[in-house]
N, C-alpha and C positions, 0 to 999 in steps of 0.2 A: 621494382628497382633493386638491382643487385650490385653490391660493392665487393671488392676483393682486397685482401692484404695477405702478406706472408708472415709466418711465425717460425720460430726455430723449434723443431720437434725431433727428438732422437738425433740431434746433431746436424739435421738437415733442414733446409727451408721447405715449408709446407704451405700450400695455398688454403686460405679460409675464404669461403664465399658467404656473403651475408644478404639475405632477402629482407627488404624493408618495405612496410606498407606504403601505399601511395600517399604523398603529401605528409609523411610522418613528422617532418619538422614543423610545418605550418599548424598542424593539429594540436601541438603542445600536449601530447598524450604519452603515456608509457605503456609498454607492451610485454606480454609474456614471451619467453624465449624457448625455442625448440632447437636442440642440438641434434645433428644427424651425421652419420659416418658416410664413407664412400662419396665424398662431396662432388666428384666429377659427374656423378650420375643423378644428382638431386634436381638440377635445373635444366639447362639446355642440352640438346643432343650433340652439339658441335664438339664438345670435349669429352662426352660420355664414353666410358670404356664399353666397347661393344656397339656404340652408336645409338643407343636408346637410353633415355633418362626418364625420371618420374615426371618431368615438366611441372614440378611442384609450384613454381612461381605463377604459372598460368592459372592453375586451379585456385590458388590463394587470391590472386587478383580478381578473377572473374566472380568469385563468391564473397569478395570484400571481407576476408578473414584477417583480423587484425592481430598479427603475430610476427615476431622477428624469428627468422630461421638462420642458424649458424651451421653451415655445411663444411665439414673438415675433409679435405681431399685424402684419399687413401695413398699410401706409399705405392708408386707405380711398380715396384718389385713385388711380384706375386707372393713370394714366400714371406715377405715382411708384412703383408696384409694379414696372413694367418698369425704371425707372431704378435702383431699389435692388437688384434681383435680377440685373441684367446688368452684368458687369464692364466691358464695352465697348459702344460704339454697334453697331447691327446691321451685319452683314456681307453679302457677296454671296449666300451660301447662303440667308439669310433672305428675300431678295427673290424666291426661287423659290417660297417658301411663302406669302408675304404680298404681296398686290397692291400695297399702298401702306404699307410698314412705316414707322412713326413713327421719327424719328431720336432715339430714346430709349435710355437705358442709360448706364452709365458710373459709377454710384455704388456698384457692387458691392464694390469694394475698401474704401471707407469703411464700408460696412455690416458686412462681415466683420471689419474692424479694430475696430469698435465691440464686436462680440460677444467678440472675443479680449481686448481691452484694458480694457473697462469692464464688460460684462455677466457674463462668466465669472468674473472676480475677485469680483464682488458675489455671485453665486450660490455660489461656493466658500466665501465667508465666512459666508453666511446659512444654508446647508444642509449636511447631512452627506454631502458628495460625495467620490468618489475622484478626485482632481484629474487623474491621468494616465489616466483611463478616460473620455474625452470623445468623443462621437460626434455625427454630424449627418445629418439626412435632410430631403428636400424633394420637392415635387411640381411638375412642369412647370418654370417658371422657378426655383422654389425648389431644384430638383435641379441646375440650371445653377450657381447661386451656391454650392451645397453642394460641387460638384466643384471649383469655383474655390477654396473654402476649404481643401479637402484638398491642393491644389497649393501654396497659399500657406503653410499651417500644418500640414504632414503630421505634425509631432511633437506636435500637439495633437489633431487630429481623426483618430483611429486607424481608425475604421470609419465608412463613409458609405453612404447609400442614396438612390436616386433613382427616383421613380415617374414614368413618362411624361415623361421629361426633355426640356425644351424647349431642348436644346443648339443648335438651329438658329439661334437669335438671335445667338449668338456662336460659330458652328460653327468657323470658321477659327481664331479666337483660342484657344478651349478646346482644340482639337486640338494647336495649337502649344505651349500651356502644358503640357499633359499630357506631350508628348514631351520637353520640356526640364526637367521637374521630377524631383526625386529622390523617388520614392514608396516607397522601401524600408521606411519606417516604417508604411505603411498595412497594416492587418491584414486588412480585408475591404472589398469593394465590391459592392453589390447594385444592379442596374438592372432595370427592367421596362418594357415598352412594348407597347401594343395594336396590332393590325393595322388598327384603324378609329379611330385618334386623331382624324381629321378627318371622322368619320361617313361619309357617302356619297361624299366626295371621295377617290377611290382614289389619285389621283396625289399629293396632299399627304400622305395617310396613309403611302404608300410612302416618300416623302422623309423624313418624320418618323422612320419605322422605320430607314431607312438612317443617319440622323444618330446614332441611339442605337447601332447596331451598330458604326459607325466608332469611337465613343468606347470602347465595350467592347473592341474589338480592340487599341486603343492601350494601355489599362490592362492587359489580359491580357499583352501583350508586355513590360510592365514587371515581369512575374512577381509580380503582386499577386493574391492569392486573390480572384477576382471571378466573378460569374455574371450572366447576363442571362436573364430570363424573357420570352418572347414570348407575349402573351395573344391567342389567336385571337378576333377580333371585339371586342377591348377598346376602349372609347371613352374620351374625355378628359373625364371628369366624376367627381364625388365618389361617386356610386353605384358606379362601377367601382373607384375608388381604395380605398374602405373594405373591399372584398372581399379586397384584397391585403395588408391589415395584418398577418396572421399571417406571411406570407413576409418582409415587411420587417423585422418585429421579430425573427424567428428568426435572420436574418442578423446583426443588430446585437448580440444578447445571447447 
């Protein structure tokens, strides 16, 4: 079952999609909550950008996984997605991957603060949530801002997951933040990355993989239960992402 409602985010209406377990009202139970970005691409293909989604609701329903999922639509303006999902402007590492990186980014803090201070309280009032079992997952830049959220609010986002994480946009900043943050309250971290994230550009694919491995090593050194899965030949698209849904969910629940 999926419900939707709109909220005001950065001065504009933004759609929120909520997955609820079957018969959740009749069961009189409470559920952990998973927050996800790029909401158009979390559930059905009909509104998915690019026409392919994770079809997450189908997997959760078929496997009777009892969790509420809150999917926040991305801003349809491409540049705003970069702004909202990057805590900082691009750094030097990103210039090795992008020929002319746009000087975008910097709204990530406001975006995560909105989730913590406005959206989460609303969801906790409206639905039968377990307030202290709150998780977050994202893909690409969504994984970057998810990691930032865990550093900023480790007492709230206890488990996080990132698919094909685009840490490279803020590589220096996210490494510095991870090293200086107290991650003791983090229960689990899942990361995955393909070896062909940039398709046939082997140099960029290798840099992308290196950036993910660097973050993994920092989190691991913090004695957080973490894993990274390297997908041989894995590309950076939703056909590849949706195949990895079982691993992502098994880590979180």
